[in-house]
Residue, then its C-alpha position, 0 to 999 in steps of 0.5 A: x203032363x205039360x211039356x217042360x218047354x211051357x212050365x218054363x214058360x209059365x215060370x217065366x210070366x210068374x215074374x212078370x211085373x203088371x206095370x200099368x196095373x196098380x190097384x190089385x184086389x183079391x177076388x171077392x163076392x162084390x162087383x169092382x168099379x167100373x174100368x176094371x179088369x178080371x183074369x179068372x182061372x176054373x182050370x186045372x193048370x196054371x195060365x198067363x192072361x194078357x189083354x193089349x188095346x189095340x185101337x181107342x174108338x168114341x163109338x162101337x163098329x159092326x164087327x167084334x171089337x171094332x171101334x171107329x171114331x176118334x176119341x181121346x185119351x193119355x197115351x197109357x189108354x191106349x197102348x196098354x198091354x198087361x198079363x199075369x198068371x193066375x193059379x187054379x181056382x184062382x182070381x185077379x182082378x185090377x181096379x180102373x184100369x180102363x179110365x176114359x169113356x171110350x169104346x177101347x179095342x182090346x185082344x186078350x192071348x192065353x198062355x201067351x198065344x194069341x186067341x182066334x179073333x172070334x173068341x179073343x177079340x171084343x171091344x168094351x167101354x167102362x162108361x157104357x151106362x145100360x139100365x143104369x149099370x157101369x161094366x169091367x172086363x173080365x178073361x175067363x179060363x173054365x173047368x173045360x179050359x176053354x177060353x172067353x171073355x165077358x163084359x160084366x156090369x157092376x153098380x160102382x161107377x168107379x172112377x165115373x162117378x163124377 
């Protein structure tokens, strides 16, 4: 059973608005457009999942999350932070969050805790076309309660369809 402190923490996070995350949509079988952010929770408890953009670069580096080079992006893309509470067996998708063809260094949090770098840090480019597909980012809590991030492909170019 969760502690009172944990319940209070989760309750307070459920009232947080996700500000910059316009375009929330319900989970569908269809992959969201490129640049979207999805939070999934298959665990039996609610979880607060958060992301923070910690750097933006022009190319992928060699270490987890490393994004060297200079990328010109709006300040809203460089300083992005979002968190929401996802109920058991649910998901939340926010379309078109990452709007620039740049490499984003991302840190995930789970229930307000920064995850170990190997588990919670990644790099992501929504317009990194791989075999004709674009990409979106997912933070996923599994049935076991373990967390993982995933970069998934989509055929929907979203804001990158110019």
